[in-house]
Residue, then its C-alpha position, 0 to 999 in steps of 0.5 A: x557088488x554093483x551090477x549093471x544090465x542092459x538090454x541087449x535085445x534092444x541093441x540086437x533089433x538095432x543092428x538089425x533094422x540098421x543091416x536091414x536098411x543097408x541091404x536093401x539099397x539100390x547104390x553098393x555101400x561099403x564100410x570100413x575102418x580107420x585102416x580101411x579094411x572092409x567090414x560090411x558091404x551090402x548087396x548093390x556094392x558086390x553087384x555093380x565091382x563083381x564080388x562075393x561078400x565073403x570076399x570083400x570082407x576083411x580085405x582093404x578096401x583099396x582092391x575097389x580104386x584104381x592102381x594110382x588112388x589105391x597106393x596114395x589110400x593109406x597115407x590120405x587115412x592117416x591126414x585124415x586122422x592128424x587134421x581131426x585132431x588139430x580140429x581142422x575140417x576135412x574136405x571130404x566127409x560130407x561131400x561128394x566127388x566124383x571117382x573111378x572104381x575098379x571091377x574084379x576084371x580091372x575095368x574101370x568104371x565112374x562113380x559118384x562117392x559120399x563119405x560119412x564118419x560114424x563113431x559106435x559107441x559100443x565098441x568106441x571105433x570110428x568106422x567110414x560109410x561109403x555110398x557109391x552111385x553107378x555113374x555109367x549109365x548117366x555118363x552114356x546119356x550125356x555123352x549120347x546127347x553131346x553127341x545128338x548135339x553135335x548131330x543137330x549143329x551139323x545139319x544145322x549147319x548143312x541145311x536151312x534151320x527150318x528144313x533141319x527142324x522138318x526132318x528131325x519130325x518125319x520118316x526118312x520115306x517122307x519127301x520134303x519139297x516146296x514151292x516159292x513163288x518169289x525168291x532171288x539167286x547168286x551164283x559168285x564164281x572165281x575167274x582166273x582161279x585155274x592159273x591160280x590153281x596151277x601154281x599152288x600146292x594143294x594145302x594152298x589151294x584148299x587154304x584159298x577157297x576156304x578163305x574165300x568162301x568163309x568170307x562169303x559165308x560171313x555176308x551172307x549171316x551179315x544178310x540174313x541169307x541162304x548157302x546152298x552150295x559151293x560147286x569148285x570154286x564157285x557159290x550159289x545163295x538165295x534170299x526169299x525163303x523165309x518170306x522177306x519182302x525186300x530179299x532181292x535188294x538183300x541180295x545186291x547189297x550182298x554182292x557189292x560187299x562181295x566185290x569189296x572183300x574180293x578187291x581185300x583179298x586181292x590187296x592181302x599178301x595170300x596171293x602174292x602175283x595173282x590177281x582174282x577176279x570174280x562174276x557175279x550173277x543174280x536173277x529172281x522167280x519161283x523156285x521149287x526147293x527140297x531135299x533129295x538124296x538117301x546118302x549125304x542127303x542135301x537141300x537144293x533149288x531148281x527152277x527157271x529162276x536158276x538156272x538163268x542167274x547161272x547164265x547171268x553168271x557164266x556171261x558175266x563181265x570180270x568185276x561185275x554182277x550182271x543182272x536180270x531186268x526184273x533185278x535191275x527194276x529193284x536196284x534203280x528203286x535205289x538210286x543212292x545205294x545202285x548204278x544201273x548200266x544197261x548191258x543190251x542184249x546177249x545170247x544165253x544159253x537155253x533162253x535166247x536174247x536177253x537184256x541185261x544188266x551190270x550193277x554196282x555202287x551209286x558212284x561205279x557207272x563209268x567204272x562199269x561203263x569202261x570194263x564193259x569198253x574194254x569186254x568189247x575192245x577183247x571180243x573184237x581183237x579176239x575175233x580178229x585174231x581168229x580171221x587172220x588165222x583162218x586166213x592164213x589157213x584158207x589162203x592155202x587151200x584154193x578150192x571153191x570149198x576155200x574161197x567159201x570159208x574165207x568169204x563166211x568168216x569175213x562176214x562173221x569178222x565184220x558183224x562183231x566190228x560193226x557190233x562192237x562199235x554200236x555198242x560203244x557209241x552206244x554206251x558213251x550216248x547221254 
């Protein structure tokens, strides 16, 4: 007789060590046999899926899967062993996969699964050990990071980059306010937009404004300027917030490109029978800049230079660039790029009489003079029409008050004619 002896105490120690290792793991571990029956789980697995150890042992592992995977799992194991017999490489063993787990309450959660195959020599059987990692917190962190990046991008889109970075690093009660000694401000306003919008649907109006403002946004990026805001169909932009030396020159180049862009817009089919113009006003000087408001906070500029630039736009001639004397001095330094035409003194609201100038590219001086002459003629015609209406109305009134009104109307009309004629001679003299 031959007897074979085995020291089972050593095997028992190894089993206990393995059990201790599995139970102490922080990640869920599931051990299944070749048909998917659960043979062993650790406490982390029970905690993750919401089952007790007794509820899991002896049950099929498909109870931990979404239905879309559970119905295919049995066939999946069969194919695995078929490939193994054919000595083909498995695409699963030793590789991690992003999947979903199903808790006892039916809720799904993201997991990262790594599967290993183990052959138990003592029992001559194959088991699979699955190590799972709950990815819920990681996905939450990723989602939070994505939202944070979106918020930062939105903030950068609304505010200047330097202001946005400062807002991230200060308390809500801290005020952002800066003084800039010299910046250049431009206002651009669409002429004829009211007439255009009266014959268009809301969608067409918004599409047009979007196309117009996107075109200006591209030019702002081209010249490194800072868009401040849109007001209706008006657009406000500033240069010099980054202390650029040639901020006025950059703004003049931008203004010329705006005129070209509007001209291109008029030649496209989108506007159909309508032709739109633009008025552009430019001024420079010192401003205060800051972020105001607690809801829908916005960055804005304040100061006399802002008001003056706005008046340059509102009193400008259609499809022209009107500027203050400081801006004109910069333009005159570049005769190979700009034409400067003196418009003369005009009455500016809140400022009184100001000497203003019209700017164009180097070949547009005569064109600007013709526009100015036509503008002067149209003003005289408007004055004449007004005088005729007043005369017709006041001729019915034989009282001294009515005659006095006719007298003053005649004075205004005559003054308008003289000013118009003087302007015509002035801009046509060498």
